[in-house]
N, C-alpha and C positions, 0 to 999 in steps of 0.2 A: 516362417513369417505368415503364411496363409492361415495357420492355426490361430495366431495372435489376432489377425484381422477378423477372423470369424468369431473369435471370443468377444471382441469389442462390439461387433455388429449385433451380437446376442446379449449385449448388456452385462457381460461377465467382467468382473474386476481383474485388472492386469497386475502381475507381480512386479517386483523391483527389476528382475532380470528382463522381463518382457518389455517393461517401460523403456529401459535403455535401448533395446533393439529397435524401438519405434523411430529413433533418430536415423536409422538406416533406410527408412521408407522414403520414397520419392515425395516431393511436395504435394502433388495432386492427390495421391492416395491418403496421405496423412491429413491433409486439409479437409478432404471429404469426410473422413471418419470423425474428425472433431466438429465439423460443421453440422453433421447429422445429430450429434449430441446436443449442440446448441439449439438447433431448430426444434428438436423434441421438447425442449423446455420453453423456448421463447419465440419461436417462429422467426420473423424478421425484425423483432423489436430490438432496439439498441438503447441502453439506459444511460442517463446522465443526470447530474444535479446542478443546482445553482449554489455554489459554495464559495467561501473565501478562506484562503490559507493565511494564517497569521503565525509568524515565527518570532516570538517576543525577545529572544536573545540568541546571540551566536557565541557567547563566552562559554567555553567548555573545558572541563578538567581533563577530558579524554582527547586523544588525537587518533582518530581512526584513519588509516592510510588512504581510504577511498574518499574521504570527506573534504570538500572544498568550502564548506559553509562555516565551520567553526573558526573562531578567531585565533590564528596562529601565524606561522611564517608565510603561509600561502594566502592568508586573508587577514591582513594587518589592520582591519577596521572593526574593532569590537564595539558592540552595542548591547544595551539592555533597556527595553522599553519600560516606562512607568505604567501603572494600571490605567491612568488617564489616557495615555497614548494607545493602549490596547483597546480601551472602550471607544475611543474616537474612531479607530479603524473599523471596529465592529458596527458602530452607528452608521457609518457611510455604507458599509457592505449591506446591512439590513435594508437601508433606504433604496438600494439597487436590487432588492429582491432576494438576497442570500438567505437560504433556509438552513445552512449548515456553516458553522465556524470550525475549521480544522486547525487545531492549535498544537504545534510541535516546536519544542525548544531544544537548545543544547543543554548540557549538564553543568549548569552554572552554580558553583559552590560559593559565590559571593552574595547570593540572595537566599532567602529561607523558604520554608514551606508556605508561609503566608503569601509570598510573592506568586508562587505557582498556583496554589489552590484558591487564593483570594480572588484572583482574576476571574476564574470560572464562576465563583459564587456571585460576583458582581454582574457578570454577563447574564447569568441565568435569572437574576432578579430583574434586570432591565428588559431582557428578551426571553421570557419563559417559553415562547413558541419556537425558538431557534434551537436546533440540535447542536450540542457541543461535543465534538469528537476531539479528544485530547489525551495526551500523555501516552507515549509509546511504552512498551514494557521496559525498554532501556532507561527511560526517564523514571518509571516507577521503581526500578531497581536502584537507581542513583539516589532518589529521594528516601527510599527505605534505608539504605546504608548510611546516608548522611544525617538522618534524623533518628536512627535507632528504632525504627518501626518495622513490624513484620509486614509481609506482603498482604496478609489478611487485613491488617489495620489500614494499609495504604488504599486498597481498593474500596474499603468502606468509606474512607475520607473522600475519595474521588466522587463517589455517589452522593454523599452528603453535600458536597460543594458544587453539584450541578453537572458533572460529566455524564453524558448519555451513552457514548460508546467509545471504544478504543481503536485508534489506527493500528496498522500492522507493522509499523516501523521497528527497527532494531533486530529484525529477524536475520537480515543479511543472508548468510548461508549457515545452516545449522551444524555442519561438520566442525568439530572443535579445532581440528588442525588448521583449517582454513581461517576460522575466527581468530586463532592465535596470531595469524600473520596479518590479517586485515583490520581487526578491531580488538586487539588484546586489552583486557581490562574492562570491556563492556559486559553487559549481562550475558551469562552463559546460555546456551540453547536450552538446557534443562530448566533454568529459572525463567526464561522467556515463556516456555510452555506452562510452567506452574502459575505464573501471573495471569495468563489468558484463561487457564482452567478455572482459577478462582473467580475471575470476572464472569465467565460463562455460568458458573454455578450460582451466581447471584442474579441470573436471568437476563444478563446483558450480552450484547453482541459486540463482535470485534472483527477486524480484518487481519490478513496475514500477507506479508510481502516476501519476496525473494530477490535479492540483488544478484544479478548474474551477468556474465560477460567479462569477468576479470581473471582471477587465477583459479577459479573453481573448475572442476571437471563435469562432464555430463552426468556421471554417477553421483556427484555431490548434489546436483539439481534434483535428480530423481529421489535420492535419500531425503532431501528437504521436503519434497511433495508427499512422500510416504509417511513421514512423521506427522505432517499436517493431517493427512487422512486418518491416521490412528487416533489423534485427539478428537477430530471431528466426529468419529464414530461414537466417542464417549459423551461428548457435550453438545454437539450440533450448534456450537456458538459462533462459528465463522460465517460471516456474510459473503465475503469475497476473497479470492486469491489474486494478488497483484504482483506479477513478475516485473521487476524494475530493471531496466537496462542500465548497466554501469555507465556513468559519465566520466570521461577520461581527462578532463582539463583541471589544472590547478590542484592536483593532489599528489600523494606520495607513492601510489602504486605504479609500477613500471610495466604496464600492459602493452604488449606489442601486437598481439593477435586479437583485435577487436572482433566480436561476432558479426557475421554477415546478416543481412536482412533475412535470408533463408533460415539461418540458425535461430534467430529471434522468433520468427513465425513458427518454426517447428516446436520451440519451447512453449509458446502459447498453446499450440494444438495438443501437445502431450499433456500439458497441465489440465486441459479440459477433459481428457480421457482418464488420466490417473485420478484426479480429484472428483470422483463421481458423486461424492457427498457434500461438496461445497457448491452452493447455488450459483455463484457468479464468478466469472473470470474477467478481470479488469485489464484492459489495455490502456495503461496510464500514459496518455499522450505526451505528458511532460518529459518522460524519459525515452519513449520510443519514437518520438516525433508524431505529429498528427497524421501524416500520410501513412506511416506504417501502422498506426493504431486503427485507421480506417480499414486497411487491408486485413488486420488481425480479426476483424469481424467475420471474415471468411474462414478463420482458423480457430474458431471456438470461443472467441471473446464476445461478451454480450454487453459490456459496460466500458465507457470511455472516461470515467470520472466526471469532471465538471468544468465549469467556466473558470474557477480558481481565482480570477481577478488579479492576484499577485502571487508570485512564487519565488522563494529565495534560496532554498536548499539546493535543488538540482540546477537551477540557472547559474549558481556560483561555479558549477563544474562544467558549464558549457551548454546546458539545455536551453532551448529557445522558448522559455516559459515565463519570463520575468513579469510580463504584463497580462498573463492569462489569455482568455479568449472571450469575445462577445457572444452572447447567447444566440442571437440570430444567425451568426456565422457558424456556430456549433451545429445548430439545427440544420442549416443548409448543407453542411458537409456530410452529415449523416444521411440525409435524404439523397444527396447526389451520389452517395456510395451504394445506394440501393436498399437502404434499411429504413426502419420506421423509428424516428426519435421519440423516446419516452422520458419525460421528466419524472424523476423519482424523488422520494425523500431519502434520508440517510439509512433507513431500514428497508428500502426497496419497495415501499408502497408506491403505486403508480399515481402521479398527480395530474399529468396531462399527456395525452398521446397526440403527436403532430402527424396526422395522416397526410 
């Protein structure tokens, strides 16, 4: 273990086997190693943005076992917004200072391509200065299959219709055996990477997530990170890695051993060490809770996402995020935790530092 620690301190890349062993380290040592990596890059800065999540439909042809958002037996309240409803939400968000619209939907086979892409086009025409982050790779795969389009054609249509960057959703866990159990029928890990690679080759940025704390093993998590690192070596297109903590209410997964706070923090720390080529590690407070996200700043995380304003997907599974968070409260919490709040745009350009 001493050799692995020395390797990390000397900025040498860890292997798959070494990364798994990092879970055996005590919290203090592992946290210190990750924090040093964070400080090297950003000092005490902690990033956030002013954003609005919009989830235009929960009607989905797929039933992922971990999902409590899609309309099925666990959520018998289907809805699909009209473009006017989406535009109305965006108008209010922009009036409150939102600089990013994060738009993710279910896989609704009752509406067509015009419903999905048309909304982005209208939003970009009305608010050309607002960044549109939209369509997970899972949604791109769904639209590609249902409309007989190639992935290349899909990413080009996204750009033509105003999409600026892609969120990291749909990644879940890349091991196909796990995917077969938790999200059978969803985009494969191979195709998830293919879609993001195509997006990166067009000069665009995206994020990448990892849903953990359910039936996956530690080895599955490390495998997930290593695959990300490999594509990032090729394209450099990932802005941030976002470990998402599994939410256990209102879904079909029978998870009895929920990860401890220590396990969650160790996973953040290890991701900062393993993903030496991904700029940002995001402690998405929606799934981790704001308190644990603030602590994660000491374990390698440098970004807390944003104010969100309203969140539907994770709150359906028990997360306390339905109404987002006020900006002044967000800034106060970051300061109170000993860090410097930095408002950023969607591509991590600094907009304002709150000393």
